C-alpha positions, 0 to 999 in steps of 0.5 A: 499499500502506497503512502504517497499523496497524489498530486492534483494536476487540475488544482495546480493548473488553477494556480499556474498553468506553467507550474503545472506543466513543469510538474508534468515534465519533472514526473516524466523525467522521474519515470524515465520518459514513460508517458503512460505511467506519468499520466496515471500518476497525475490522473491526466490523459497522455495527450496532456503529457504530449502537449507539455512536451511539445510546449517545452520544445517550443520554449514556452510553457504558458497557455497560448492566446485564445484570440482568433488567428484571423479577424475578418473585420479588423481595422486595416494596418495603415489606419491603425498606424495613423491612430497610434501615431496621432495618439503618440503625438497628442496623448488624446483620449478616444473621443478627441482622437475620433474627432482628430482623425475625422478632421485630419485624415477623414477617417471615421472610427468608433471611439471603442475601436480607437480604445482597443487599438490603443490598448493593443499598442500600449507597449509602443505608446509609452507616454511619460508618467506624470510626476506629482509636484513635490510641495516644499514647506510653507515659507514662514510669514512674520506677521509682527514685523510686517509693514502695512500691506506687506502681508495680506490675507485673502479668503472667501466667506459663505454669507448664508452660514447657518451657524451665524444667521437665522433661517429667516435671514437666510431665506431673506437673502435668497428671496431678494437674490442678494449675493451669497459669497463675500471675498475678503482681503486684510492687511495683518499690520493695520487690519485694513480690510477690502471686500467684494461680492459674487453669486458664484464661487469660481476660479475666474472670480478669484483671479478678478478679486486678486487683480482688483485688490492689486489695482486698488492698493497700487493706485493709492500708493502701495508700491512694495511687494505684497504677500498674499496668503490663501487657503486651499479653496478651488477659487484660489487654485486649490489642489491644482498645481497648474493653477497655483503656478500660473497664479504665482506667475500672474502675481509676480508680474505685479510685484506680488507673491502667493503663499498657500497655507497648510491644508485645514489650518485656518489659524494661518489666516487668523486675522481674516477668519476672526473678522468674519465673525465681526462681519456677522455680528455687526453687519449681517445679523443686525442689517441684512433684513433691512436690505431688499435689493442689490443697490441697497446691499452695495450702499450698506456694505460700503458704509460698513467698510468705512465704519470698519476701517475708519471708525471702529477701534480694534483691540488687536492694534491698541484700540486704534482704527485701521486707518489710524494705524495705516497712516501712522506708518505710511503717511504718503498713501492716498487718503481716498484708500479708505473708501473701498467700493464692495464690487460684484465680481461676477459682472466685473469679470464679464465686463472687462473682457473675454474671460473664461477659465485659463484664458483669463491669464492671457489677458491679465496684463492688458486688463489690469493696465486698462483698469489702472489707466481708466478708473484710477488715473490721477485726473479722476479721483478713485472715490469721489468720481466713482459711480456704481454702474447700474448693471453692477448690482442688477440682474441680467433681465433688468440690464437687457430691458434697460438696453432695449429702452435705450435703443427705442429712445435712439430710434425715436430721436432719429425719426 
């Protein structure tokens, strides 16, 4: 009676076909080449043993491909080569490759066919792998030794915050179609603050806000480098390495620098975050129910900003107002800097030019120069001559109706 354990060929094959055939050849060698005895030992047919011997002669013990040897509807080789060539040059996906093939070569292929062609030729198409940008440590920002407007904290406030406002106040904002986002920038030295509003939280509005803050400060005498500190919101670039890089290039052209705070560390923008609570306690909570349209919102916000910067004394700066602290250190600045208009960024970003996504960066220089030359020239006071356009805080429907009325009046005058 034999005490040896029988080797289960089928179980071994499920693990590795190559290892199963190697076991056949080893037992065949132990049996001195006797095929029948090897087959009985493993519980397989002699044909399986002969097949393992044939594969050894061929030099490959793995299973052969089950793909058909002849494909009648296969894409012609010359077309497949064009797909591979175009993929290597552009690295487009199947849908864009389909459009490009139709436009360049007048070849119509399904995106599924293109996908399969790319998969078959993946060994040829060895694209460079994207290397994630290695973020270095955040540069140290010294708040206490910074001069006025050397360090400016920038953030976005969600006005309809349920932790701050009541349900009635939130419903009032939505009912009267008031802006729900407040864009803020604060100087850490003097606590001087600028705000704007928008209906959308977007990358374009974020760029518009940076350009507006820079143009306001530069036009009122701030000439040194400005360091902006921001969080990881998508409106300021977020996790996009490309957006952050392009934004830093944009700001560097105007003598400014951008520093991203650590993720989920709001204390690195502590002064501005604390001021948001003041906005709720002293502006939105007591005043929002009295505001019924956007023009009133502009007036109330304008008055609040004047109160915040020029009237309200801050305990963090020895019971002085931001304007007092600012002009004590920088007396050469234009006195009109304290009249900050809280603009609506949605309309501003559209009216300045062809702004859409990354195309905004291509126009930033002309746009800022046009803003500085037209609205903040020395001949035209920045505040005294400033008039809020009707379209700034108007809905699009009202704007179109005003345009139609103007066209009607012109046609009547011509008649």
